[in-house]
N, C-alpha and C positions, 0 to 999 in steps of 0.2 A: 676627105679625099684620101688621105694617107691610110686610114684604117680600112677603107674599101679595097685598096690595092693590097694591103697586107693580108686580108682575109682571102682574096683571090689567089695570092701566091701560096698560101697555106693549103689551099685545095688542090693545087697542081702537083702532079707526080714528079715533074722534073725540077722541083725546088728543094729536093731532099738534101742537097749539098749546101744549101744556103742557111745562114743564121738569120732568122727573121725576128726582129725586135720591135716592139712598140715602145717608143720613148714617151712616157707620159707628159713630160715637159722638156723644153729645149735645154734646160740645165743638165739633163742626163746625157746630152750629146757629147760633151767633152770626153767622158770616159769611153763612150762607144766609138769615138773617132781615133782612139789611141790603139791603132792596129796597123800592121803592115799590109793588110788585105784591102782590096777595093771596097768602098762603102757607097751605097746608093741610098740617098735620103729622098723620101717621097712625102710631099706635103702640098697643101694648097698655097698659092702665091697671089699676092696683090698684083694687079696690073695685067693679068692674063685672063683669057676667056675661060668659063667653066669647061672642064674636060680637056683643055689645051695642055699639051706636054711641053714644058720648058726645061731645057737642059742647061744647068749652070755648073761651072767648074769652081774649084776652090778660090781662084782669083776673082771670079764674078761675085761669089758670096762675100769675100773680104771687102770688095768695093762697096757692097751694099750694107756693110756693118753699121753705118751711121744713119741709114734710112729706115723709116718705118715699113718693114716688109712682113711683119708677123703680127698676128692677133694674140700671140702667146706672151707678149711682154718683152721677150728677147728672141731675136731671130737667129737662124743658123749661121749667118754671116758674123754676127757678134760672138758666137761661141767659137768659131774658127779663128777669128781675128784675135 
């Protein structure tokens, strides 16, 4: 899911001011999140329907840190927490 969104954004003309990054695994997120700029993380999520957009804030992800929400072994919430 995340890669499809990334590729679509790369094709758009209005994304030239964005830094689009593919984090190969969630352990790379920590360094990517060390920025004063807004960050949008796109990934598939357990518990939602395919194609459904679910918006989670930092607090939401932190609350999910101890729950299995990722097939990557470590979830974004765990990285943020």
